[in-house]
C-alpha positions in Angstrom: 33.7 -6.7 5.9 31.0 -7.6 8.6 27.9 -5.3 8.8 26.1 -5.7 12.0 22.8 -4.0 11.2 19.1 -4.2 11.4 18.7 -2.4 7.9 17.8 -4.8 5.2 20.7 -5.9 2.5 18.8 -4.3 -0.2 19.4 -0.9 1.3 22.9 -1.6 2.5 23.9 -2.5 -1.2 21.2 -1.0 -3.5 20.7 -2.4 -6.8 19.3 0.1 -9.6 16.9 2.8 -7.7 16.1 4.2 -11.3 13.5 1.6 -11.5 12.4 1.5 -8.2 9.3 3.4 -7.2 10.1 3.8 -3.6 10.8 7.3 -1.9 11.5 8.7 1.4 8.6 11.3 2.7 8.2 12.8 6.0 4.4 12.8 7.3 3.7 14.8 10.3 7.2 14.5 11.3 7.7 10.7 10.6 9.9 9.4 8.2 8.5 6.8 5.9 9.6 4.6 3.0 6.7 4.4 0.5 5.7 3.5 -2.8 3.8 5.9 -5.0 0.9 4.4 -6.7 -1.6 6.2 -9.2 -3.8 7.8 -6.6 -2.1 7.2 -3.1 1.7 6.1 -1.4 1.8 2.6 0.0 3.8 2.6 3.2 6.7 0.2 2.8 8.4 0.9 6.0 8.6 3.2 9.1 12.1 4.9 9.4 11.6 6.7 12.5 13.6 6.4 15.7 10.6 7.1 18.0 9.1 3.7 19.2 5.9 5.4 19.3 5.6 6.2 15.8 5.6 2.2 15.2 2.5 1.9 17.0 0.3 4.4 14.7 -2.3 2.6 12.9 -2.2 5.0 10.0 1.4 4.3 9.2 1.4 0.2 9.3 3.0 -1.2 6.4 0.6 -1.9 3.5 -1.6 1.0 4.5 -2.6 3.6 1.7 -1.8 7.6 2.1 -3.3 10.1 0.0 -1.1 11.8 -2.6 -2.1 15.3 -1.3 0.4 14.5 1.7 3.1 15.8 -0.7 
């Protein structure tokens, strides 16, 4: 089987997600893959189809979002 996709291999064939702290949340209509920390979410990846969402500085990978967004 050959997969032609831009999705990382870890998401196509996930290992054990019980130990992963990543979750998919939506902030202002933009889906984000985040890791939950003690006091904030850290953006891992923007999962949007809208190209303008990737230009937003507050959603760049590695940026911190407050937990109050949930």
